[in-house]
C-alpha positions in Angstrom: -0.1 0.0 -0.3 1.3 3.6 -1.5 1.0 6.3 2.1 2.2 9.4 2.2 2.9 10.8 5.7 3.7 14.4 7.1 5.4 14.9 10.2 3.1 16.2 13.1 4.6 16.7 16.6 5.7 13.4 17.2 3.1 11.5 15.9 2.5 10.1 11.8 -0.3 11.0 9.6 -0.6 8.7 7.5 -3.2 8.6 4.2 -3.5 6.1 1.4 -3.2 8.1 -2.4 -6.4 6.4 -3.0 -8.3 8.3 -0.3 -5.9 11.0 -0.7 -7.3 11.2 -4.3 -10.4 11.1 -2.8 -10.6 13.8 -0.8 -8.6 15.7 -3.7 -11.8 15.4 -5.9 -14.4 16.6 -3.3 -12.6 19.4 -3.0 -12.7 20.6 -6.3 -16.3 19.5 -6.3 -16.8 22.2 -3.1 -13.6 24.8 -5.6 -16.0 24.2 -8.5 -19.5 24.7 -6.5 -18.4 27.8 -4.6 -17.0 29.5 -7.8 -20.3 28.2 -10.1 -22.5 30.4 -6.7 -20.1 33.4 -6.8 -20.9 33.4 -10.5 -24.5 32.6 -10.4 -25.2 35.8 -8.0 -22.9 38.3 -9.9 -25.4 37.1 -13.2 -28.2 38.4 -10.7 -28.5 41.5 -12.6 -30.4 44.3 -11.4 -33.8 45.1 -12.9 -35.9 47.5 -12.8 -38.4 50.0 -14.3 -37.0 52.9 -15.8 -39.7 54.9 -14.6 -42.1 55.5 -11.7 -44.8 57.8 -10.4 -43.3 58.9 -7.0 -46.1 59.6 -3.7 -44.2 60.6 -0.6 -44.2 62.1 3.2 -42.1 64.5 4.1 -40.9 64.6 7.5 -43.3 67.6 8.8 -46.1 65.2 7.3 -47.2 67.7 4.2 -47.4 65.4 1.2 -45.6 65.3 -2.5 -46.0 63.6 -6.2 -43.4 63.4 -9.1 -42.2 61.2 -11.4 -38.9 59.2 -10.9 -36.4 57.9 -13.4 -34.1 55.2 -12.8 -30.8 54.6 -15.4 -28.9 50.9 -14.5 -25.6 51.0 -14.3 -23.9 47.9 -13.2 -24.9 44.8 -11.9 -25.3 46.6 -8.4 -25.4 50.7 -8.9 -27.6 52.9 -10.5 -28.5 56.4 -11.3 -32.0 58.2 -10.2 -33.3 61.0 -10.7 -36.7 62.8 -8.8 -38.3 65.3 -10.6 -40.4 66.4 -7.6 -42.6 69.8 -8.6 -40.4 72.3 -10.9 -36.9 71.0 -9.3 -34.7 67.5 -10.1 -32.7 66.2 -7.6 -29.7 63.1 -8.7 -28.7 60.5 -7.1 -26.8 57.3 -6.7 -27.8 54.1 -5.6 -26.8 50.4 -5.1 -28.8 47.5 -3.9 -28.8 44.8 -1.7 -30.8 41.5 -2.7 -34.6 43.1 -2.5 -33.2 46.5 -1.1 -32.3 49.4 -2.5 -30.3 52.6 -1.3 -29.7 55.4 -2.6 -27.7 59.2 -1.9 -28.6 62.9 -3.2 -28.2 66.0 -2.1 -31.3 68.3 -0.9 -30.5 72.2 0.0 -26.9 71.7 0.0 -27.5 68.8 2.5 -27.2 65.2 1.9 -29.7 62.6 1.8 -30.3 59.0 1.9 -33.3 56.6 1.1 -33.8 52.9 1.4 -36.8 51.3 -0.6 -37.8 47.8 -0.2 -38.9 46.0 -3.6 -42.4 45.3 -2.9 -44.0 41.8 -4.8 -45.9 44.4 -7.0 -42.8 46.1 -8.5 -43.5 49.4 -6.2 -41.0 50.5 -4.0 -41.3 51.4 -0.8 -39.1 53.8 1.0 -37.8 55.9 3.8 -35.6 58.6 3.9 -34.1 61.4 5.9 -32.1 64.3 5.4 -28.6 64.9 7.1 -29.3 68.1 10.2 -33.2 67.6 9.6 -35.6 66.0 12.1 -37.9 63.5 11.2 -38.2 61.6 8.7 -40.2 61.4 5.0 -41.5 58.2 3.3 -41.9 57.3 -0.2 -43.7 55.0 -2.6 -42.4 54.3 -6.1 -44.7 52.5 -8.2 -43.7 51.8 -12.2 -45.4 54.0 -14.8 
């Protein structure tokens, strides 16, 4: 029987070539599955509607409506433009699973919105602006 021995402290580890070969084959399968899972996840491309109707509430309770356009930049990032009244606010976002987050500037202050993708394709979000009390909410419905 052919064996491989490796010194380990004062004892020896003895493994037959056949067992060593099976161990190597098993390890190769595990590595292949890992890379398949990683490449399958990387192929999970962000898919969003290009345009949404926005309905929201400000931190003070007042309501607003508008439109939002989204442009995919990569498999996990996007640009987002809110047109509320006569002004356009531009932002940048990314996603993790079914959660989207985006940053933007409003009146010179940074803001952050976090959306959760709903089963009907709409996005339900909560947002805040640095230095302002409270937070707002917003629902985007695909147009």
